Every structure is written in C-alpha cells, then in structure tokens.
C-alpha positions in Angstrom: 9.3 -17.6 15.7 10.1 -15.8 12.5 9.6 -12.0 12.8 6.7 -11.0 10.6 7.2 -9.0 7.4 5.0 -6.4 8.2 3.0 -5.2 11.2 0.6 -2.5 11.8 0.4 -2.3 15.8 -2.4 -0.8 17.3 -2.7 2.3 14.9 -4.8 5.2 15.6 -5.1 7.7 12.4 -7.3 10.0 11.0 -7.9 13.0 8.4 -9.3 15.7 10.7 -7.5 16.8 13.9 -9.0 14.9 16.9 -11.0 12.6 14.9 -9.7 9.0 14.5 -10.8 6.6 11.7 -8.4 4.0 13.0 -8.8 3.1 16.7 -6.4 0.6 18.1 -6.0 -1.4 14.7 -3.7 -4.1 14.1 -2.5 -6.3 11.3 0.4 -8.7 10.6 1.5 -10.4 7.5 4.2 -13.2 7.2 6.7 -13.4 4.2 4.8 -14.8 1.2 1.3 -14.3 2.7 -2.0 -12.7 1.0 -3.8 -10.9 3.7 -7.3 -9.6 2.9 -9.2 -6.8 4.8 -13.0 -6.7 4.5 -15.6 -4.9 6.3 -18.6 -2.4 5.8 -18.2 0.9 4.1 -16.5 3.5 6.5 -14.7 0.7 8.6 -11.4 2.3 7.9 -9.9 -0.1 5.4 -8.6 2.2 2.7 -7.4 4.4 5.8 -5.3 1.6 7.4 -3.6 0.9 3.7 -3.0 4.5 3.7 -1.6 4.9 7.2 0.9 1.8 6.5 2.1 3.8 3.2 2.7 7.1 4.9 -0.1 8.9 3.2 -2.3 9.2 6.7 -0.4 10.5 9.6 -0.3 7.7 12.5 -1.0 9.3 15.8 -0.5 6.5 18.0 0.9 2.8 17.4 3.5 1.8 14.9 4.2 0.3 11.6 7.3 -2.0 11.0 8.6 -3.5 8.0 11.1 -6.6 8.9 11.4 -5.2 12.3 12.1 -1.5 11.1 9.9 1.2 12.3 8.7 2.9 8.9 5.8 5.1 10.6 6.2 8.7 9.5 8.3 7.8 6.3 7.0 9.4 3.0 5.9 7.3 0.2 8.8 7.5 -2.1 10.9 6.3 0.9 8.6 3.4 1.3 8.8 2.6 -2.4 12.6 2.2 -2.1 12.2 -0.2 0.9 10.1 -2.6 -1.3 6.5 -1.4 -0.6 4.2 -0.8 -3.6 0.8 0.8 -3.5 -2.1 0.7 -5.5 -5.0 3.3 -4.6 -8.7 2.4 -5.8 -9.1 5.8 -7.8 -7.0 7.9 -10.0 -4.4 5.1 -10.4 -3.0 5.7 -13.7 -1.7 8.9 -15.6 -4.5 9.0 -18.1 -2.7 11.4 -20.5 0.4 9.1 -20.7 1.1 6.0 -22.7 1.2 2.6 -21.1 4.7 2.6 -21.6 5.2 5.9 -20.0 3.0 5.0 -17.1 5.4 2.2 -16.3 8.5 4.2 -16.6 7.0 6.3 -13.8 6.9 3.1 -11.9 10.9 3.0 -11.9 11.4 6.7 -11.4 13.6 5.9 -8.4 15.8 3.7 -10.6 15.3 4.6 -14.1 18.1 2.1 -15.4 15.9 -0.8 -14.4 13.2 0.1 -16.8 13.9 -2.1 -19.8 14.4 -5.1 -17.5 11.4 -4.5 -15.3 9.2 -3.7 -18.4 10.0 -7.1 -19.8 9.3 -8.9 -16.7 6.0 -6.8 -16.0 5.0 -7.3 -19.5 5.1 -11.1 -19.1 2.8 -10.9 -16.2 0.4 -8.6 -18.2 0.7 -9.2 -22.0 -2.2 -7.0 -22.8 -0.1 -3.8 -21.5 2.7 -4.9 -24.0 0.1 -5.1 -26.8 -1.1 -1.3 -25.8 2.3 -0.1 -24.8 2.0 3.0 -26.9 -1.7 3.7 -26.4 -3.0 6.4 -23.7 -3.8 4.9 -20.5 -7.2 7.0 -20.6 -8.5 5.2 -23.5 -7.9 1.8 -21.6 -11.0 -0.1 -20.3 -11.3 -0.3 -16.7 -9.9 -3.9 -16.2 -6.9 -2.7 -18.3 -6.3 0.4 -16.1 -6.3 -1.8 -13.1 -3.7 -4.0 -14.5 -1.7 -1.0 -15.6 -1.9 0.4 -12.2 -0.8 -3.0 -10.7 1.9 -3.2 -13.2 3.4 0.2 -12.2 3.5 -0.7 -8.8 5.5 -3.9 -9.6 8.0 -2.0 -11.8 10.3 -1.5 -8.7 10.0 -5.4 -7.9 8.2 -4.7 -4.3 8.4 -7.5 -1.6 5.1 -5.9 -0.3 2.1 -4.8 -2.4 -0.9 -3.0 -0.8 -4.0 -2.9 -3.1 -6.9 -0.9 -2.3 -10.1 -2.6 -3.9 -8.6 -3.8 -7.0 -11.7 -5.1 -8.3 -13.9 -2.0 -7.7 -16.0 -1.0 -10.5 -15.3 -4.1 -12.7 -17.7 -6.4 -14.3 -18.0 -10.0 -12.5 -15.8 -11.5 -15.4 -13.1 -8.8 -15.1 -13.1 -9.1 -11.2 -12.4 -12.8 -11.4 -9.4 -11.8 -13.8 -8.0 -9.4 -11.3 -8.4 -11.9 -8.4 -6.5 -14.6 -10.5 -3.8 -12.1 -11.3 -3.4 -11.1 -7.5 -3.1 -14.7 -6.5 -0.4 -15.4 -9.2 1.5 -12.3 -8.2 1.4 -13.5 -4.8 2.4 -17.0 -5.5 5.3 -15.4 -7.7 6.8 -14.3 -4.3 5.1 -10.7 -3.6 3.3 -10.6 -0.4 0.1 -8.8 -0.7 -2.2 -6.6 1.5 -5.9 -6.6 -0.2 -8.7 -4.4 0.8 -11.8 -5.5 -1.1 -15.6 -5.0 -0.9 -15.9 -8.4 -2.6 -15.3 -9.9 0.6 -16.2 -13.5 -0.1 -14.1 -13.5 -3.3 -11.2 -12.0 -1.3 -11.3 -14.4 1.4 -11.3 -17.4 -1.0 -8.1 -16.5 -2.2 -6.3 -15.1 0.8 -4.1 -16.8 3.5 -5.5 -14.8 6.3 -8.1 -12.1 6.8 -9.2 -9.2 8.9 -12.7 -7.9 9.5 -12.7 -4.1 10.2 -15.5 -2.6 11.9 -15.6 1.1 13.1 -11.7 1.4 12.7 -11.0 -1.6 15.0 -10.3 -5.3 14.5 -13.6 -7.1 14.8 -12.5 -10.5 13.6 -9.3 -12.4 12.2 -8.6 -15.7 11.1 -7.6 -17.7 7.9 -9.8 -17.1 4.7 -11.4 -20.3 5.1 -12.5 -19.8 8.7 -13.9 -16.5 8.0 -15.9 -17.5 5.2 -17.5 -20.1 7.4 -17.5 -18.1 10.4 -21.6 -17.8 11.3 -21.1 -14.4 12.9 -18.9 -12.8 9.9 -21.6 -14.5 7.3 -24.4 -12.9 9.3 -22.8 -9.5 9.7 -20.5 -9.0 6.9 -21.0 -11.4 4.0 -24.8 -11.5 3.9 -27.0 -14.0 2.0 -24.5 -14.8 -0.9 -22.2 -16.8 1.0 -25.0 -18.7 2.7 -26.5 -19.5 -0.6 -23.3 -20.8 -2.0 -22.9 -23.2 1.2 -26.2 -24.7 0.9 
C-alpha cells in the first residue's frame, strides 16, 4: 500500500501543563484527499489542526508528512515543506491591502510572488478586483477567500482549514465549500475542520468525528452522513429531515 501523505498518530496535546485536549487522537490522509473533521464544541478539532501545524506542543504520538517526522517543527518550517494553514480567527492582516496580504504568503520565496499572484488570482478573481483595497474593509466571505489565497501562495500540497465557513451567511458558506472542493480537485490535499458538519461530509472523501479529544467515528463522508449513531449524536435533526 502507498504511504499516506499525512499521518497524525495517537496524539496527546494541550495548552495547559498536565491537561490534554487531544487523547490518543489519530488521522490519516492520502494524496489528493479532502478529509473532514467534525464533532461537538470542545472536542479538540482545532487543537488537532494546530498540533499538526506546530502551534501546539505534541506531548505524545507523532505527525508524519510523506513518512518524515514533522512533530515539533515550527510553522515556517512546515510551510517550506508544503503545508498551508488557515486559522478560523484573525486570519488576514487587516491594515494591509489584498496584494500585500498575498505578498506575505510568499515571504519565504518572494521571487515567486508575481507568478503565484496570477495563479491564485485566477482561483479568486474578486481578490484581483480588490488588490489595492485594505483587507479590513472586505466582507467576511472575501476575507476568508483572502486567507485561503494567502495560504495557497506557496503552492502547498496540504492545506489545513479551521472552520472556513464560520460566521458566514448560508450563501457564502456554500461558496466557500465550492471553493474548497475546487482547490482539492486542482491537486491540493485538504484537512478541514467544520461546524457545518453535514455540508462538510457532503464534499469530503473521508471524515473523522472527534469527541473529548479522541476518535469517535471515522468513515467516508457518505457513510458518516447516513450513520444513525452519527446523525443522532452529532448531526441532529437537520440531516434526518433532508433524508426523509
């Protein structure tokens, strides 16, 4: 079998000494997959992304990219290895223009800016239209596109997205999910944490349900969408209604 692209193996991690948010938590992603992470508030979803991106210390377990141990590496080292990360909050430099935000995305390789600006601008045409506009004046959906665009400036092979649809209207949420799907189909492997669980599972290849920092369920997106236990415990009546 082919080695998975990204593996988080039995992670224990947390913010306060002696208190773990993640407890024996694992995840695998194959090349080209879109993997969704869902679960209740406080389940450790965002902490899992941060642990994989070197923003939370891994106390036990390991994170491997293409078989190479990357646990403990700092964020800039992971960016240089092809991992991009888009946090949920404070994910743009509000006083900088759109262009300047995207320039920050190539701070490790500034000579690539012109080439990548054209490519990323093709993915997000609205960003080209607003290139000289300050990021703080953008709408919520446009800021989310800018944050994703900046993460794509270094042409990552893996993109970690922390609740990309949070705080957006249903129409803008749909647009974000479509963008994520298209970015994945263009060759970027994605791990996505999402509160909009049903929509996330509709587009992901495989999903993980976390609860209290551990794996509760895993399966394909369609399997989890139709699993009676997952529906009852995590998806609620909305999915049941859609299935009737």
